[in-house]
NULUM-205055 format. One record per atom (N, C-alpha, C): residue number from 1; atom name; x, y, z; residue in one letter. Coordinates in nm, 3 decimals, decimal comma, padded with zeros to 5 digits. Each point is the difference from the previous one (the first is absolute). Layout:
N
+-----+------+---------+---------+---------+------+
!  nr ! atom !       x !       y !       z ! rest !
+-----+------+---------+---------+---------+------+
! NUM !   CA !       X !       Y !       Z !    A !
...
+-----+------+---------+---------+---------+------+
# end
This chain:
143
+-----+------+---------+---------+---------+------+
!  nr ! atom !       x !       y !       z ! rest !
+-----+------+---------+---------+---------+------+
!   1 !    N !  03,270 !  01,280 !  03,462 !    M !
!   1 !   CA !  00,074 ! -00,094 ! -00,080 !    M !
!   1 !    C ! -00,083 ! -00,123 ! -00,035 !    M !
!   2 !    N ! -00,093 ! -00,039 !  00,089 !    K !
!   2 !   CA ! -00,082 ! -00,118 ! -00,026 !    K !
!   2 !    C ! -00,093 !  00,023 ! -00,118 !    K !
!   3 !    N ! -00,034 !  00,123 ! -00,030 !    S !
!   3 !   CA ! -00,094 !  00,027 ! -00,110 !    S !
!   3 !    C !  00,066 ! -00,016 ! -00,138 !    S !
!   4 !    N !  00,131 !  00,010 ! -00,010 !    L !
!   4 !   CA !  00,069 ! -00,015 ! -00,128 !    L !
!   4 !    C ! -00,019 ! -00,141 ! -00,058 !    L !
!   5 !    N !  00,024 ! -00,108 !  00,076 !    P !
!   5 !   CA ! -00,024 ! -00,134 ! -00,056 !    P !
!   5 !    C ! -00,147 ! -00,020 ! -00,039 !    P !
!   6 !    N ! -00,091 !  00,053 !  00,078 !    T !
!   6 !   CA ! -00,143 ! -00,011 ! -00,033 !    T !
!   6 !    C ! -00,031 !  00,073 ! -00,130 !    T !
!   7 !    N !  00,056 !  00,118 ! -00,015 !    L !
!   7 !   CA ! -00,020 !  00,078 ! -00,122 !    L !
!   7 !    C !  00,054 ! -00,074 ! -00,121 !    L !
!   8 !    N !  00,119 ! -00,059 !  00,013 !    L !
!   8 !   CA !  00,059 ! -00,077 ! -00,110 !    L !
!   8 !    C ! -00,086 ! -00,120 ! -00,036 !    L !
!   9 !    N ! -00,053 ! -00,070 !  00,100 !    L !
!   9 !   CA ! -00,087 ! -00,115 ! -00,023 !    L !
!   9 !    C ! -00,127 !  00,043 ! -00,073 !    L !
!  10 !    N ! -00,060 !  00,109 !  00,040 !    V !
!  10 !   CA ! -00,122 !  00,051 ! -00,064 !    V !
!  10 !    C !  00,029 !  00,038 ! -00,145 !    V !
!  11 !    N !  00,112 !  00,065 ! -00,025 !    C !
!  11 !   CA !  00,037 !  00,038 ! -00,137 !    C !
!  11 !    C !  00,020 ! -00,123 ! -00,087 !    C !
!  12 !    N !  00,070 ! -00,101 !  00,052 !    C !
!  12 !   CA !  00,024 ! -00,122 ! -00,077 !    C !
!  12 !    C ! -00,130 ! -00,073 ! -00,029 !    C !
!  13 !    N ! -00,087 ! -00,011 !  00,100 !    L !
!  13 !   CA ! -00,128 ! -00,068 ! -00,020 !    L !
!  13 !    C ! -00,088 !  00,074 ! -00,100 !    L !
!  14 !    N ! -00,003 !  00,131 !  00,006 !    S !
!  14 !   CA ! -00,083 !  00,076 ! -00,094 !    S !
!  14 !    C !  00,053 ! -00,015 ! -00,142 !    S !
!  15 !    N !  00,132 ! -00,008 ! -00,015 !    H !
!  15 !   CA !  00,060 ! -00,020 ! -00,133 !    H !
!  15 !    C ! -00,037 ! -00,139 ! -00,054 !    H !
!  16 !    N !  00,006 ! -00,101 !  00,084 !    I !
!  16 !   CA ! -00,035 ! -00,136 ! -00,040 !    I !
!  16 !    C ! -00,147 ! -00,008 ! -00,038 !    I !
!  17 !    N ! -00,087 !  00,060 !  00,081 !    L !
!  17 !   CA ! -00,143 ! -00,002 ! -00,030 !    L !
!  17 !    C ! -00,032 !  00,075 ! -00,128 !    L !
!  18 !    N !  00,068 !  00,111 ! -00,025 !    A !
!  18 !   CA ! -00,022 !  00,077 ! -00,124 !    A !
!  18 !    C !  00,041 ! -00,083 ! -00,120 !    A !
!  19 !    N !  00,111 ! -00,072 !  00,011 !    A !
!  19 !   CA !  00,048 ! -00,082 ! -00,111 !    A !
!  19 !    C ! -00,098 ! -00,113 ! -00,029 !    A !
!  20 !    N ! -00,067 ! -00,052 !  00,102 !    Q !
!  20 !   CA ! -00,095 ! -00,108 ! -00,019 !    Q !
!  20 !    C ! -00,129 !  00,049 ! -00,066 !    Q !
!  21 !    N ! -00,024 !  00,129 ! -00,002 !    K !
!  21 !   CA ! -00,123 !  00,054 ! -00,056 !    K !
!  21 !    C !  00,010 !  00,032 ! -00,148 !    K !
!  22 !    N !  00,110 ! -00,035 ! -00,064 !    L !
!  22 !   CA !  00,012 !  00,023 ! -00,143 !    L !
!  22 !    C ! -00,106 ! -00,083 ! -00,071 !    L !
!  23 !    N ! -00,063 !  00,056 ! -00,102 !    P !
!  23 !   CA ! -00,099 ! -00,077 ! -00,075 !    P !
!  23 !    C !  00,070 ! -00,109 ! -00,082 !    P !
!  24 !    N ! -00,070 ! -00,110 ! -00,025 !    D !
!  24 !   CA !  00,054 ! -00,104 ! -00,086 !    D !
!  24 !    C ! -00,046 !  00,028 ! -00,142 !    D !
!  25 !    N !  00,091 !  00,036 ! -00,087 !    L !
!  25 !   CA ! -00,033 !  00,035 ! -00,138 !    L !
!  25 !    C !  00,021 ! -00,117 ! -00,095 !    L !
!  26 !    N !  00,030 ! -00,119 !  00,053 !    S !
!  26 !   CA !  00,018 ! -00,118 ! -00,085 !    S !
!  26 !    C ! -00,127 ! -00,028 ! -00,078 !    S !
!  27 !    N !  00,018 ! -00,043 ! -00,125 !    G !
!  27 !   CA ! -00,115 ! -00,037 ! -00,082 !    G !
!  27 !    C !  00,000 !  00,073 ! -00,132 !    G !
!  28 !    N ! -00,113 ! -00,008 ! -00,066 !    C !
!  28 !   CA ! -00,017 !  00,059 ! -00,132 !    C !
!  28 !    C ! -00,076 !  00,132 !  00,012 !    C !
!  29 !    N !  00,051 !  00,102 ! -00,066 !    W !
!  29 !   CA ! -00,060 !  00,133 ! -00,006 !    W !
!  29 !    C ! -00,023 !  00,035 ! -00,146 !    W !
!  30 !    N ! -00,121 !  00,046 ! -00,036 !    R !
!  30 !   CA ! -00,031 !  00,032 ! -00,140 !    R !
!  30 !    C ! -00,061 !  00,139 ! -00,009 !    R !
!  31 !    N !  00,029 !  00,067 ! -00,112 !    G !
!  31 !   CA ! -00,058 !  00,132 ! -00,022 !    G !
!  31 !    C !  00,057 !  00,067 ! -00,122 !    G !
!  32 !    N !  00,029 !  00,129 !  00,014 !    V !
!  32 !   CA !  00,048 !  00,079 ! -00,113 !    V !
!  32 !    C !  00,122 !  00,082 !  00,038 !    V !
!  33 !    N !  00,078 !  00,029 ! -00,102 !    I !
!  33 !   CA !  00,110 !  00,094 !  00,010 !    I !
!  33 !    C ! -00,022 !  00,103 ! -00,110 !    I !
!  34 !    N !  00,013 !  00,127 !  00,035 !    T !
!  34 !   CA ! -00,021 !  00,106 ! -00,099 !    T !
!  34 !    C !  00,132 !  00,070 ! -00,030 !    T !
!  35 !    N !  00,000 !  00,069 ! -00,113 !    Q !
!  35 !   CA !  00,112 !  00,087 ! -00,035 !    Q !
!  35 !    C ! -00,056 !  00,138 ! -00,025 !    Q !
!  36 !    N !  00,069 !  00,101 !  00,050 !    D !
!  36 !   CA ! -00,042 !  00,138 ! -00,022 !    D !
!  36 !    C !  00,008 !  00,033 ! -00,148 !    D !
!  37 !    N ! -00,050 !  00,118 ! -00,035 !    K !
!  37 !   CA ! -00,002 !  00,044 ! -00,139 !    K !
!  37 !    C !  00,141 ! -00,009 ! -00,061 !    K !
!  38 !    N !  00,006 ! -00,055 ! -00,121 !    G !
!  38 !   CA !  00,127 ! -00,016 ! -00,069 !    G !
!  38 !    C !  00,053 ! -00,142 !  00,008 !    G !
!  39 !    N ! -00,065 ! -00,088 !  00,079 !    G !
!  39 !   CA !  00,041 ! -00,139 !  00,009 !    G !
!  39 !    C ! -00,045 ! -00,079 ! -00,121 !    G !
!  40 !    N !  00,047 ! -00,122 ! -00,011 !    F !
!  40 !   CA ! -00,034 ! -00,086 ! -00,114 !    F !
!  40 !    C ! -00,150 ! -00,026 ! -00,005 !    F !
!  41 !    N ! -00,061 ! -00,024 !  00,116 !    R !
!  41 !   CA ! -00,145 ! -00,021 !  00,015 !    R !
!  41 !    C ! -00,043 !  00,065 !  00,132 !    R !
!  42 !    N ! -00,126 !  00,040 !  00,011 !    P !
!  42 !   CA ! -00,043 !  00,058 !  00,127 !    P !
!  42 !    C ! -00,022 ! -00,105 !  00,110 !    P !
!  43 !    N ! -00,029 ! -00,128 ! -00,039 !    E !
!  43 !   CA ! -00,032 ! -00,101 !  00,101 !    E !
!  43 !    C !  00,037 ! -00,140 ! -00,049 !    E !
!  44 !    N !  00,047 ! -00,081 !  00,095 !    Y !
!  44 !   CA !  00,035 ! -00,140 ! -00,024 !    Y !
!  44 !    C ! -00,060 ! -00,083 !  00,112 !    Y !
!  45 !    N ! -00,016 ! -00,129 ! -00,023 !    G !
!  45 !   CA ! -00,033 ! -00,092 !  00,108 !    G !
!  45 !    C !  00,126 ! -00,029 !  00,078 !    G !
!  46 !    N ! -00,015 ! -00,030 !  00,129 !    M !
!  46 !   CA !  00,116 ! -00,034 !  00,082 !    M !
!  46 !    C ! -00,037 ! -00,105 !  00,102 !    M !
!  47 !    N !  00,091 ! -00,095 !  00,022 !    E !
!  47 !   CA ! -00,015 ! -00,101 !  00,104 !    E !
!  47 !    C !  00,132 ! -00,012 !  00,074 !    E !
!  48 !    N ! -00,010 ! -00,024 !  00,130 !    M !
!  48 !   CA !  00,119 ! -00,026 !  00,080 !    M !
!  48 !    C ! -00,025 ! -00,126 !  00,084 !    M !
!  49 !    N !  00,097 ! -00,089 ! -00,001 !    Y !
!  49 !   CA ! -00,003 ! -00,122 !  00,080 !    Y !
!  49 !    C !  00,110 !  00,013 !  00,103 !    Y !
!  50 !    N ! -00,040 !  00,022 !  00,125 !    L !
!  50 !   CA !  00,096 !  00,036 !  00,105 !    L !
!  50 !    C !  00,012 ! -00,109 !  00,106 !    L !
!  51 !    N !  00,121 ! -00,016 !  00,051 !    T !
!  51 !   CA !  00,027 ! -00,086 !  00,115 !    T !
!  51 !    C !  00,069 !  00,087 !  00,104 !    T !
!  52 !    N ! -00,055 ! -00,001 !  00,122 !    Q !
!  52 !   CA !  00,055 !  00,082 !  00,108 !    Q !
!  52 !    C !  00,059 ! -00,088 !  00,108 !    Q !
!  53 !    N !  00,122 !  00,030 !  00,040 !    K !
!  53 !   CA !  00,066 ! -00,065 !  00,114 !    K !
!  53 !    C !  00,049 !  00,110 !  00,090 !    K !
!  54 !    N ! -00,066 !  00,017 !  00,115 !    G !
!  54 !   CA !  00,030 !  00,114 !  00,086 !    G !
!  54 !    C ! -00,043 !  00,125 ! -00,071 !    G !
!  55 !    N !  00,093 !  00,093 ! -00,018 !    N !
!  55 !   CA ! -00,035 !  00,122 ! -00,074 !    N !
!  55 !    C !  00,053 ! -00,003 ! -00,144 !    N !
!  56 !    N !  00,064 ! -00,111 ! -00,040 !    L !
!  56 !   CA !  00,057 ! -00,008 ! -00,135 !    L !
!  56 !    C ! -00,100 ! -00,061 ! -00,098 !    L !
!  57 !    N ! -00,001 !  00,055 ! -00,120 !    I !
!  57 !   CA ! -00,091 ! -00,043 ! -00,107 !    I !
!  57 !    C !  00,083 ! -00,047 ! -00,120 !    I !
!  58 !    N ! -00,042 ! -00,112 ! -00,058 !    T !
!  58 !   CA !  00,054 ! -00,044 ! -00,129 !    T !
!  58 !    C ! -00,120 ! -00,041 ! -00,085 !    T !
!  59 !    N !  00,021 ! -00,009 ! -00,130 !    G !
!  59 !   CA ! -00,108 ! -00,044 ! -00,085 !    G !
!  59 !    C !  00,018 !  00,040 ! -00,145 !    G !
!  60 !    N ! -00,114 !  00,005 ! -00,069 !    R !
!  60 !   CA ! -00,003 !  00,035 ! -00,142 !    R !
!  60 !    C ! -00,109 !  00,102 ! -00,024 !    R !
!  61 !    N !  00,023 !  00,083 ! -00,099 !    S !
!  61 !   CA ! -00,105 !  00,092 ! -00,045 !    S !
!  61 !    C ! -00,019 ! -00,022 ! -00,150 !    S !
!  62 !    N ! -00,123 !  00,019 ! -00,044 !    F !
!  62 !   CA ! -00,035 ! -00,010 ! -00,141 !    F !
!  62 !    C ! -00,070 !  00,128 ! -00,040 !    F !
!  63 !    N !  00,040 !  00,057 ! -00,113 !    V !
!  63 !   CA ! -00,068 !  00,115 ! -00,058 !    V !
!  63 !    C ! -00,039 ! -00,042 ! -00,141 !    V !
!  64 !    N ! -00,123 !  00,032 ! -00,041 !    Y !
!  64 !   CA ! -00,047 ! -00,051 ! -00,129 !    Y !
!  64 !    C ! -00,107 !  00,089 ! -00,062 !    Y !
!  65 !    N ! -00,015 ! -00,012 ! -00,132 !    F !
!  65 !   CA ! -00,110 !  00,055 ! -00,076 !    F !
!  65 !    C ! -00,010 ! -00,084 ! -00,126 !    F !
!  66 !    N ! -00,122 ! -00,020 ! -00,046 !    E !
!  66 !   CA ! -00,025 ! -00,085 ! -00,117 !    E !
!  66 !    C !  00,083 ! -00,127 !  00,011 !    E !
!  67 !    N !  00,086 ! -00,032 ! -00,098 !    K !
!  67 !   CA !  00,081 ! -00,122 !  00,006 !    K !
!  67 !    C !  00,145 !  00,027 !  00,040 !    K !
!  68 !    N !  00,027 !  00,118 !  00,052 !    Y !
!  68 !   CA !  00,136 !  00,040 !  00,037 !    Y !
!  68 !    C !  00,013 !  00,001 !  00,152 !    Y !
!  69 !    N !  00,117 ! -00,040 !  00,049 !    Y !
!  69 !   CA !  00,018 ! -00,013 !  00,145 !    Y !
!  69 !    C !  00,148 !  00,007 !  00,037 !    Y !
!  70 !    N !  00,024 !  00,019 !  00,128 !    A !
!  70 !   CA !  00,133 ! -00,014 !  00,058 !    A !
!  70 !    C ! -00,016 ! -00,061 !  00,138 !    A !
!  71 !    N !  00,089 ! -00,093 !  00,032 !    E !
!  71 !   CA !  00,007 ! -00,061 !  00,133 !    E !
!  71 !    C !  00,130 !  00,044 !  00,064 !    E !
!  72 !    N ! -00,010 !  00,060 !  00,120 !    M !
!  72 !   CA !  00,117 !  00,052 !  00,069 !    M !
!  72 !    C !  00,019 ! -00,067 !  00,137 !    M !
!  73 !    N !  00,126 ! -00,009 !  00,041 !    E !
!  73 !   CA !  00,036 ! -00,048 !  00,134 !    E !
!  73 !    C ! -00,008 !  00,119 !  00,095 !    E !
!  74 !    N ! -00,065 ! -00,021 !  00,115 !    V !
!  74 !   CA ! -00,025 !  00,109 !  00,096 !    V !
!  74 !    C !  00,066 ! -00,030 !  00,134 !    V !
!  75 !    N !  00,058 !  00,105 !  00,061 !    E !
!  75 !   CA !  00,050 ! -00,006 !  00,137 !    E !
!  75 !    C ! -00,047 !  00,126 !  00,071 !    E !
!  76 !    N ! -00,025 ! -00,014 !  00,130 !    G !
!  76 !   CA ! -00,043 !  00,118 !  00,074 !    G !
!  76 !    C ! -00,012 ! -00,027 !  00,148 !    G !
!  77 !    N ! -00,067 !  00,093 !  00,067 !    E !
!  77 !   CA ! -00,022 ! -00,015 !  00,144 !    E !
!  77 !    C ! -00,129 !  00,067 !  00,040 !    E !
!  78 !    N ! -00,056 ! -00,053 !  00,111 !    V !
!  78 !   CA ! -00,120 !  00,058 !  00,060 !    V !
!  78 !    C !  00,046 !  00,083 !  00,118 !    V !
!  79 !    N ! -00,041 !  00,125 !  00,000 !    L !
!  79 !   CA !  00,037 !  00,091 !  00,107 !    L !
!  79 !    C ! -00,117 !  00,019 !  00,095 !    L !
!  80 !    N !  00,030 !  00,045 !  00,121 !    E !
!  80 !   CA ! -00,106 !  00,030 !  00,096 !    E !
!  80 !    C ! -00,097 !  00,098 ! -00,063 !    E !
!  81 !    N ! -00,126 ! -00,014 !  00,035 !    G !
!  81 !   CA ! -00,099 !  00,088 ! -00,058 !    G !
!  81 !    C ! -00,058 ! -00,057 ! -00,129 !    G !
!  82 !    N !  00,023 ! -00,128 ! -00,027 !    S !
!  82 !   CA ! -00,057 ! -00,068 ! -00,116 !    S !
!  82 !    C !  00,046 !  00,059 ! -00,132 !    S !
!  83 !    N !  00,130 !  00,017 ! -00,015 !    I !
!  83 !   CA !  00,060 !  00,055 ! -00,122 !    I !
!  83 !    C !  00,083 ! -00,110 ! -00,066 !    I !
!  84 !    N ! -00,020 ! -00,019 ! -00,131 !    L !
!  84 !   CA !  00,083 ! -00,091 ! -00,078 !    L !
!  84 !    C !  00,092 !  00,082 ! -00,089 !    L !
!  85 !    N !  00,129 ! -00,019 !  00,016 !    Q !
!  85 !   CA !  00,098 !  00,059 ! -00,091 !    Q !
!  85 !    C !  00,058 ! -00,115 ! -00,080 !    Q !
!  86 !    N ! -00,006 !  00,011 ! -00,134 !    F !
!  86 !   CA !  00,056 ! -00,106 ! -00,081 !    F !
!  86 !    C !  00,076 !  00,056 ! -00,119 !    F !
!  87 !    N !  00,082 ! -00,088 ! -00,055 !    K !
!  87 !   CA !  00,078 !  00,033 ! -00,119 !    K !
!  87 !    C !  00,004 ! -00,125 ! -00,088 !    K !
!  88 !    N ! -00,024 !  00,019 ! -00,129 !    E !
!  88 !   CA !  00,014 ! -00,110 ! -00,094 !    E !
!  88 !    C !  00,148 ! -00,011 ! -00,036 !    E !
!  89 !    N !  00,056 ! -00,119 !  00,018 !    K !
!  89 !   CA !  00,144 ! -00,020 ! -00,018 !    K !
!  89 !    C !  00,039 ! -00,034 ! -00,143 !    K !
!  90 !    N ! -00,083 ! -00,080 ! -00,067 !    K !
!  90 !   CA !  00,031 ! -00,036 ! -00,138 !    K !
!  90 !    C ! -00,125 ! -00,050 ! -00,070 !    K !
!  91 !    N !  00,003 !  00,004 ! -00,133 !    I !
!  91 !   CA ! -00,110 ! -00,051 ! -00,081 !    I !
!  91 !    C !  00,033 ! -00,145 ! -00,033 !    I !
!  92 !    N ! -00,089 ! -00,092 !  00,040 !    N !
!  92 !   CA !  00,022 ! -00,142 ! -00,023 !    N !
!  92 !    C ! -00,053 ! -00,047 ! -00,135 !    N !
!  93 !    N ! -00,111 !  00,059 ! -00,046 !    A !
!  93 !   CA ! -00,062 ! -00,039 ! -00,127 !    A !
!  93 !    C ! -00,080 !  00,119 ! -00,051 !    A !
!  94 !    N ! -00,017 !  00,009 ! -00,132 !    Y !
!  94 !   CA ! -00,079 !  00,110 ! -00,055 !    Y !
!  94 !    C ! -00,042 ! -00,028 ! -00,143 !    Y !
!  95 !    N ! -00,099 !  00,075 ! -00,041 !    R !
!  95 !   CA ! -00,042 !  00,010 ! -00,140 !    R !
!  95 !    C ! -00,036 !  00,146 ! -00,018 !    R !
!  96 !    N !  00,054 !  00,064 ! -00,104 !    K !
!  96 !   CA ! -00,021 !  00,144 ! -00,016 !    K !
!  96 !    C ! -00,017 !  00,037 ! -00,146 !    K !
!  97 !    N ! -00,047 !  00,122 ! -00,020 !    I !
!  97 !   CA ! -00,012 !  00,059 ! -00,132 !    I !
!  97 !    C !  00,136 !  00,060 ! -00,035 !    I !
!  98 !    N !  00,036 ! -00,005 ! -00,128 !    E !
!  98 !   CA !  00,127 !  00,058 ! -00,043 !    E !
!  98 !    C !  00,006 !  00,147 !  00,038 !    E !
!  99 !    N !  00,113 !  00,042 !  00,053 !    G !
!  99 !   CA !  00,019 !  00,138 !  00,042 !    G !
!  99 !    C ! -00,046 !  00,027 !  00,143 !    G !
! 100 !    N ! -00,057 ! -00,099 !  00,066 !    M !
! 100 !   CA ! -00,048 !  00,014 !  00,137 !    M !
! 100 !    C !  00,102 ! -00,063 !  00,095 !    M !
! 101 !    N !  00,016 !  00,058 !  00,117 !    E !
! 101 !   CA !  00,083 ! -00,058 !  00,106 !    E !
! 101 !    C ! -00,084 ! -00,012 !  00,126 !    E !
! 102 !    N !  00,014 ! -00,111 !  00,072 !    W !
! 102 !   CA ! -00,068 ! -00,017 !  00,128 !    W !
! 102 !    C !  00,082 !  00,070 !  00,109 !    W !
! 103 !    N ! -00,069 !  00,063 !  00,093 !    C !
! 103 !   CA !  00,063 !  00,072 !  00,111 !    C !
! 103 !    C !  00,029 ! -00,094 !  00,116 !    C !
! 104 !    N !  00,116 !  00,013 !  00,061 !    L !
! 104 !   CA !  00,027 ! -00,058 !  00,131 !    L !
! 104 !    C ! -00,042 !  00,107 !  00,101 !    L !
! 105 !    N ! -00,094 ! -00,036 !  00,086 !    K !
! 105 !   CA ! -00,065 !  00,098 !  00,086 !    K !
! 105 !    C !  00,043 ! -00,014 !  00,146 !    K !
! 106 !    N ! -00,018 !  00,111 !  00,070 !    Q !
! 106 !   CA !  00,007 ! -00,001 !  00,146 !    Q !
! 106 !    C ! -00,117 !  00,084 !  00,049 !    Q !
! 107 !    N ! -00,052 ! -00,039 !  00,117 !    A !
! 107 !   CA ! -00,119 !  00,068 !  00,049 !    A !
! 107 !    C ! -00,009 ! -00,010 !  00,151 !    A !
! 108 !    N ! -00,076 !  00,091 !  00,056 !    T !
! 108 !   CA ! -00,039 ! -00,004 !  00,140 !    T !
! 108 !    C ! -00,152 ! -00,002 !  00,001 !    T !
! 109 !    N ! -00,056 ! -00,113 !  00,045 !    L !
! 109 !   CA ! -00,145 ! -00,020 ! -00,001 !    L !
! 109 !    C ! -00,052 ! -00,008 !  00,143 !    L !
! 110 !    N ! -00,113 !  00,062 !  00,024 !    S !
! 110 !   CA ! -00,065 ! -00,004 !  00,131 !    S !
! 110 !    C ! -00,111 ! -00,102 ! -00,003 !    S !
! 111 !    N ! -00,011 ! -00,078 !  00,108 !    L !
! 111 !   CA ! -00,110 ! -00,094 !  00,015 !    L !
! 111 !    C ! -00,117 !  00,075 !  00,060 !    L !
! 112 !    N ! -00,107 !  00,014 ! -00,076 !    L !
! 112 !   CA ! -00,122 !  00,067 !  00,044 !    L !
! 112 !    C ! -00,112 ! -00,101 ! -00,004 !    L !
! 113 !    N ! -00,033 ! -00,059 !  00,114 !    K !
! 113 !   CA ! -00,096 ! -00,109 !  00,013 !    K !
! 113 !    C !  00,044 ! -00,118 ! -00,086 !    K !
! 114 !    N ! -00,057 ! -00,016 ! -00,119 !    T !
! 114 !   CA !  00,035 ! -00,114 ! -00,086 !    T !
! 114 !    C !  00,073 !  00,042 ! -00,126 !    T !
! 115 !    N !  00,047 !  00,124 ! -00,006 !    E !
! 115 !   CA !  00,069 !  00,051 ! -00,119 !    E !
! 115 !    C !  00,143 !  00,042 !  00,031 !    E !
! 116 !    N !  00,088 ! -00,026 ! -00,096 !    L !
! 116 !   CA !  00,134 !  00,058 !  00,001 !    L !
! 116 !    C ! -00,002 !  00,112 ! -00,103 !    L !
! 117 !    N !  00,039 !  00,119 !  00,042 !    K !
! 117 !   CA ! -00,015 !  00,117 ! -00,086 !    K !
! 117 !    C !  00,119 !  00,093 !  00,016 !    K !
! 118 !    N !  00,048 !  00,056 ! -00,113 !    G !
! 118 !   CA !  00,108 !  00,097 !  00,009 !    G !
! 118 !    C !  00,059 !  00,034 ! -00,134 !    G !
! 119 !    N !  00,107 !  00,077 !  00,004 !    A !
! 119 !   CA !  00,066 !  00,047 ! -00,121 !    A !
! 119 !    C !  00,120 ! -00,087 ! -00,032 !    A !
! 120 !    N !  00,035 ! -00,007 ! -00,129 !    W !
! 120 !   CA !  00,117 ! -00,073 ! -00,044 !    W !
! 120 !    C !  00,085 !  00,088 ! -00,091 !    W !
! 121 !    N !  00,126 ! -00,038 ! -00,012 !    E !
! 121 !   CA !  00,090 !  00,059 ! -00,098 !    E !
! 121 !    C !  00,089 ! -00,114 ! -00,048 !    E !
! 122 !    N !  00,067 !  00,021 ! -00,111 !    G !
! 122 !   CA !  00,083 ! -00,108 ! -00,051 !    G !
! 122 !    C !  00,089 !  00,045 ! -00,113 !    G !
! 123 !    N !  00,068 ! -00,099 ! -00,059 !    S !
! 123 !   CA !  00,090 !  00,031 ! -00,109 !    S !
! 123 !    C !  00,011 ! -00,119 ! -00,095 !    S !
! 124 !    N !  00,048 !  00,030 ! -00,120 !    T !
! 124 !   CA !  00,034 ! -00,100 ! -00,100 !    T !
! 124 !    C !  00,147 !  00,018 ! -00,033 !    T !
! 125 !    N !  00,048 ! -00,076 ! -00,095 !    S !
! 125 !   CA !  00,140 !  00,016 ! -00,042 !    S !
! 125 !    C !  00,021 !  00,136 ! -00,068 !    S !
! 126 !    N ! -00,110 !  00,066 ! -00,042 !    F !
! 126 !   CA !  00,009 !  00,130 ! -00,067 !    F !
! 126 !    C ! -00,009 !  00,119 !  00,096 !    F !
! 127 !    N ! -00,045 ! -00,024 !  00,123 !    G !
! 127 !   CA ! -00,016 !  00,110 !  00,095 !    G !
! 127 !    C ! -00,126 ! -00,015 !  00,082 !    G !
! 128 !    N ! -00,043 !  00,110 !  00,066 !    P !
! 128 !   CA ! -00,116 ! -00,008 !  00,089 !    P !
! 128 !    C ! -00,130 ! -00,025 ! -00,075 !    P !
! 129 !    N ! -00,093 ! -00,067 !  00,067 !    C !
! 129 !   CA ! -00,134 ! -00,024 ! -00,052 !    C !
! 129 !    C ! -00,092 !  00,113 !  00,045 !    C !
! 130 !    N ! -00,109 !  00,019 ! -00,072 !    V !
! 130 !   CA ! -00,105 !  00,091 !  00,045 !    V !
! 130 !    C ! -00,065 ! -00,069 !  00,120 !    V !
! 131 !    N !  00,000 !  00,063 !  00,117 !    P !
! 131 !   CA ! -00,052 ! -00,065 !  00,122 !    P !
! 131 !    C ! -00,153 ! -00,005 !  00,000 !    P !
! 132 !    N ! -00,053 ! -00,056 !  00,107 !    G !
! 132 !   CA ! -00,145 ! -00,009 !  00,014 !    G !
! 132 !    C ! -00,040 ! -00,053 !  00,136 !    G !
! 133 !    N ! -00,115 ! -00,065 !  00,003 !    K !
! 133 !   CA ! -00,058 ! -00,052 !  00,125 !    K !
! 133 !    C ! -00,025 ! -00,150 ! -00,013 !    K !
! 134 !    N ! -00,007 ! -00,066 !  00,116 !    I !
! 134 !   CA ! -00,033 ! -00,143 !  00,009 !    I !
! 134 !    C ! -00,117 ! -00,014 !  00,098 !    I !
! 135 !    N ! -00,100 ! -00,079 ! -00,038 !    V !
! 135 !   CA ! -00,110 ! -00,036 !  00,090 !    V !
! 135 !    C ! -00,024 ! -00,151 ! -00,016 !    V !
! 136 !    N !  00,022 ! -00,074 !  00,109 !    L !
! 136 !   CA ! -00,015 ! -00,145 ! -00,002 !    L !
! 136 !    C ! -00,091 ! -00,044 !  00,114 !    L !
! 137 !    N ! -00,080 ! -00,105 ! -00,026 !    K !
! 137 !   CA ! -00,084 ! -00,060 !  00,104 !    K !
! 137 !    C !  00,043 ! -00,144 !  00,019 !    K !
! 138 !    N ! -00,007 ! -00,045 !  00,126 !    R !
! 138 !   CA !  00,034 ! -00,141 !  00,027 !    R !
! 138 !    C ! -00,100 ! -00,088 ! -00,074 !    R !
! 139 !    N !  00,053 ! -00,099 ! -00,070 !    S !
! 139 !   CA ! -00,083 ! -00,090 ! -00,078 !    S !
! 139 !    C ! -00,032 ! -00,122 !  00,085 !    S !
! 140 !    N ! -00,125 ! -00,045 ! -00,006 !    T !
! 140 !   CA ! -00,041 ! -00,118 !  00,073 !    T !
! 140 !    C !  00,049 ! -00,124 ! -00,075 !    T !
! 141 !    N !  00,067 ! -00,091 !  00,071 !    P !
! 141 !   CA !  00,048 ! -00,123 ! -00,067 !    P !
! 141 !    C ! -00,117 ! -00,080 ! -00,058 !    P !
! 142 !    N !  00,023 ! -00,059 ! -00,117 !    R !
! 142 !   CA ! -00,102 ! -00,084 ! -00,065 !    R !
! 142 !    C !  00,037 ! -00,146 !  00,016 !    R !
! 143 !    N ! -00,102 ! -00,082 !  00,011 !    A !
! 143 !   CA !  00,024 ! -00,144 !  00,015 !    A !
! 143 !    C !  00,022 ! -00,065 ! -00,134 !    A !
+-----+------+---------+---------+---------+------+
# end
C-alpha cells in the first residue's frame, strides 16, 4: 500500500516535468507555404508572429505574393513532442486579385531543430482549398 502514494507522486512529477519541456515558439517565423497542383499558385511567402503562454498559442499569420496579402488571426496549442497545432480564426486584412479567395488554414507543424514543418488544409467561403505544406524558420529579431 505504501508504494501507491509513491507511484502517484512519481506520475505527477513526471507529468509536470514533461509540461515544462515544451519548446517556446514565441516570436517571428518566416518561410513558405505551398499549394499542391491545382492551387492558385504553387508557393507563397508566409510569416507567423506567435505568443505562447503555457501550451496555448495566439498570434497572426501573413501569406503573401507580389503586392497581394492576407493577415489572419491564429490560435493553437503546443503539444508534447514539439508539435504546433494551429487554426486561423479570421482574416483581419487582405488585398487580393479578383476571383481569388484567401484560405483560412489549419495545420499540424513539427519543430525540427529551427524549423516548423508540416501539412496544411483549409477552406474559403466557396469550399475547401487545395492543401499543401508549410516550412518556417525562426527569424532573428532586428534592432
